[in-house]
C-alpha positions in Angstrom: 108.5 90.0 86.5 108.1 86.4 87.6 109.1 84.0 84.9 107.2 81.2 86.5 107.2 77.4 85.6 103.7 78.0 84.4 104.9 80.5 81.8 107.7 78.3 80.7 105.2 75.4 80.4 102.8 77.6 78.4 105.6 78.5 76.0 107.4 75.2 75.9 106.8 74.6 72.2 108.5 77.8 71.4 110.6 78.2 74.5 113.9 79.3 72.8 112.1 82.2 70.9 110.1 83.1 74.0 113.2 83.3 76.2 115.1 85.2 73.5 112.4 87.9 73.2 111.9 88.2 76.9 115.6 88.4 77.9 116.5 90.8 75.0 114.0 93.3 76.3 116.0 93.6 79.6 119.4 94.2 77.9 120.6 97.8 77.9 123.9 99.6 76.8 125.4 99.1 80.3 124.5 95.4 80.6 127.4 93.1 81.4 125.8 90.2 79.4 124.7 91.6 76.1 123.5 88.3 74.6 120.2 86.8 75.8 121.5 83.3 75.4 124.2 83.9 77.9 121.6 84.8 80.6 119.5 81.7 79.6 122.6 79.6 80.1 123.5 81.2 83.4 120.2 80.2 84.8 119.9 76.9 82.8 116.5 78.0 81.5 116.7 76.0 78.3 116.9 72.8 80.5 113.1 73.2 80.9 112.9 71.9 77.3 114.0 68.5 78.7 111.5 68.4 81.7 108.2 66.7 81.7 105.0 68.6 82.4 104.8 67.6 86.1 108.5 68.3 86.6 108.1 71.8 85.3 105.1 72.4 87.6 106.9 71.1 90.6 109.2 74.2 90.5 106.2 76.5 91.1 106.2 79.0 94.0 103.8 81.4 95.8 103.8 84.3 93.4 102.0 86.7 95.7 104.4 86.0 98.6 107.5 86.5 96.3 106.1 89.8 95.0 105.6 91.0 98.5 109.1 90.0 99.6 110.7 91.6 96.6 108.7 94.8 97.0 109.4 95.1 100.8 113.1 94.3 100.3 113.4 97.0 97.7 111.8 99.6 99.9 114.2 98.7 102.8 117.2 99.0 100.5 116.0 102.4 99.2 116.4 103.8 102.7 120.1 103.5 102.2 121.0 103.8 98.5 119.4 105.1 95.3 118.1 102.7 92.7 117.1 103.2 89.1 113.5 104.1 88.6 113.1 101.5 85.9 115.0 98.7 87.6 113.4 95.3 86.7 113.7 92.2 88.9 113.2 89.0 87.0 112.4 85.9 89.1 113.2 82.5 87.5 113.1 78.9 88.8 116.3 77.6 90.4 117.7 74.5 89.0 120.5 72.7 90.8 124.2 73.5 90.3 127.0 71.2 91.5 127.7 73.3 94.6 124.1 72.8 95.7 124.7 69.1 96.1 124.5 68.9 99.9 122.2 71.9 100.5 118.5 72.1 101.2 116.6 73.1 98.2 115.2 76.1 100.0 118.6 77.9 99.7 119.3 77.2 96.1 118.6 80.9 95.6 121.1 82.6 93.4 121.2 85.9 91.5 123.0 88.0 88.9 122.9 91.8 88.3 123.2 92.5 84.6 122.9 96.3 84.8 121.6 99.1 87.0 118.2 98.3 85.4 118.1 94.5 85.5 118.5 91.9 88.2 117.9 88.2 87.8 117.0 86.0 90.8 116.5 82.2 90.7 114.4 80.7 93.5 113.2 77.2 94.4 109.6 76.3 95.1 109.7 77.1 98.8 112.6 79.6 99.1 114.2 80.5 102.4 112.7 84.0 102.8 115.5 85.5 105.0 118.1 84.2 102.6 116.1 85.6 99.6 116.0 89.1 101.3 119.7 89.0 102.0 120.6 87.9 98.4 118.3 90.4 96.8 119.7 93.3 98.9 123.2 92.1 97.8 122.2 92.3 94.1 120.4 95.7 94.6 123.7 97.1 95.9 125.3 96.0 92.7 122.5 97.6 90.7 122.8 101.1 92.3 123.6 103.5 89.5 126.2 105.2 91.6 128.2 102.0 92.0 131.6 102.5 90.4 131.5 99.1 88.7 129.7 100.9 85.9 132.9 102.9 85.1 134.6 99.6 84.3 134.3 97.3 81.3 133.6 93.6 81.4 137.0 92.8 79.8 138.9 95.1 82.1 137.6 94.3 85.6 140.6 93.7 87.9 140.3 91.3 90.8 140.7 94.2 93.3 137.5 95.8 92.0 135.7 92.4 92.1 136.7 92.1 95.8 135.4 95.6 96.5 132.2 95.0 94.5 131.3 91.8 96.3 132.7 92.7 99.7 130.8 95.9 99.9 127.6 94.3 98.6 127.9 91.6 101.3 128.6 94.1 104.0 125.7 96.2 102.9 123.2 93.3 102.9 124.4 91.8 106.1 123.9 95.1 107.9 120.2 94.9 107.1 119.3 91.3 106.8 120.0 88.0 108.5 123.2 86.1 107.8 122.3 82.8 106.3 125.3 82.3 104.0 125.7 78.6 103.5 129.4 78.9 102.4 130.8 80.9 105.3 131.7 77.9 107.5 134.1 76.4 104.9 136.2 79.6 104.8 138.1 78.8 108.0 141.0 80.9 109.3 143.4 78.1 108.0 141.9 78.4 104.5 142.0 82.2 104.6 145.6 82.2 105.7 146.5 80.3 102.5 144.1 82.4 100.4 145.1 85.9 101.4 148.6 85.8 99.8 147.1 84.6 96.5 144.5 87.3 96.6 147.1 90.1 97.1 149.4 88.6 94.5 146.8 88.7 91.7 145.1 91.9 92.8 145.5 93.5 89.3 144.8 90.5 87.2 141.9 90.6 84.6 142.5 87.0 83.6 139.3 85.0 84.2 141.3 81.8 84.4 143.0 83.2 87.5 140.1 85.2 88.9 137.5 82.4 88.5 139.0 80.0 91.2 139.8 82.8 93.5 136.3 84.3 93.2 134.1 81.3 93.1 136.2 78.5 94.5 138.0 75.5 93.0 138.0 72.0 94.3 141.1 71.3 92.1 143.0 74.2 93.8 141.6 73.3 97.2 139.6 76.6 97.4 136.1 76.3 98.9 133.0 77.4 97.0 132.4 81.2 97.3 135.8 81.8 98.9 136.1 85.1 97.2 132.9 86.4 98.7 133.9 85.3 102.2 137.3 86.9 101.8 136.0 90.2 100.4 133.4 90.5 103.2 136.1 89.9 105.8 138.3 92.5 104.2 135.5 95.1 104.1 134.4 94.4 107.7 138.0 94.7 109.0 138.6 97.9 107.0 135.5 99.6 108.4 136.4 98.7 112.0 139.6 100.7 111.4 138.0 103.4 109.2 134.3 103.7 110.1 131.7 105.3 107.8 128.6 107.2 108.7 126.3 106.0 105.9 126.1 102.8 104.0 126.2 104.6 100.6 129.8 105.5 101.5 130.7 101.9 100.7 131.0 102.9 97.1 133.8 105.3 97.9 136.2 102.8 99.4 139.5 102.4 97.6 139.6 98.8 96.2 143.4 98.3 96.4 143.8 99.8 99.9 140.9 97.7 101.1 142.6 94.4 100.3 146.3 95.3 100.8 145.6 96.7 104.3 143.8 93.5 105.4 145.7 91.1 107.5 144.6 88.2 109.7 
């Protein structure tokens, strides 16, 4: 489904109710976010209430192209892993986050997998297509029903399992599509040298106040944006050099704790 600026504009007078009904229809028993408002906040959708008509329309994209890209990417991914037959991809407009400040609008693309049946992708008007393919493949790896993350609960998701989840999704996607990660350059060897000891120290924490900065970065703590993704990918890449796998679906079988503890610069 493409939740286009045109649809948002058409339903502007009743946007909150429209978004509620549309989002609630995508929520299932294994969804991570079970409240529609949380998803609306994650993608800043209610901010469209504040935009003028022309501003809303300026976020439009080529619907046919996006449909083609999404369909083709899914078919490529299905060559390697199984996906749910009723998986729904919802495309929404990408509004700026603070970490997009110095980035070209074309790579404001971001996503969230809410269950094995629901992925949300935010795109700008003229998205960078290779980056979109990479990011969608990453989210599709999360959505695979065989992914062991669905044996965990949102309030008991240790950092070690987050590293495995994101590191294997990064590795999977980057084996198939071009690497256009805008955050990778900031995760220098010097940064990683400081980061790795903290990662191993808090491997079992489920405290979001600790996990948040390590996963997504923190200017206050001198941790670059998306540092956790860079670290997790490096750990998976290093592990698989030492213990190769034959098929990409074996990424789900890696031991989360061994993956991180055995990684050294």
